[in-house]
N, C-alpha and C positions, 0 to 999 in steps of 0.2 A: 850894512845890509843885514837884515834880520831874517833868519831862516824860518820857514813855516814847516812844521812837522808833516811828514808824508800823509798821516791819517787825517790831517786838517786841510789838505790842499784842495779837496773838492769844494770848499767854501769860496774859492777864488778862481773860478774857471772863466775862460773866454773862448770865443770861436775864432778860428783862423781859416782862411781859404788857401788851399794848397797851391794853386796856380791860377791867378786871375785871368790869364790869357787863354785858358781852356774854354771850350764851348760849354761844358758842364763841370765847373770846378767842384771839388769835394770840400765839404766843411769839416774841419778837424777841431775837436775840443781839446784845448790845452789847459794846463793848471800852472799857476804861479808857484814858484819854489821860494820866493822871497816876499816879504810884506810889501804891499802896494801903498806907497805914501800918497796922501791926498784923498783917501777915502774917509768916511765918517768914523771908522774905528782907529785911525792912525794915532790920535793922541793917547788913547787908552793903551794901545800896543807899545808905544814908545815909553810911557810911564811904567808899565809892567816890566819891560825889558831893562830899563834903568834900575828899577828897584831890585830886580833879580841879581844883576851884576854887582851892584853896590853891596847887597846883603852877603855876597860871597866873601867879603873882607871883614865880616863881623869878628872873627877870631884874630885878625891881624891888628885892626885899629877900630875898636868898638865906638870910640868917641866920634871919629870921622863918619862912620856909618850912621850913627844916630843923628848927627847934624845934617847929613845929606838927605836923610829920609824925612826930616821935619819939614 
């Protein structure tokens, strides 16, 4: 699960009905806190996340990092 920063969560909103059995249900706008897999940006987000985490090991094993990023 990849966390979405709070300031970026407005980009992934959805509508929710509070109680479908009500005569006049209210529509509530919710925001995803995690990346939604299956949307068109998923491959980019996955690649950016992997690169970020792999790069954190540059000081530990630079050869491994270089091979993984190629």
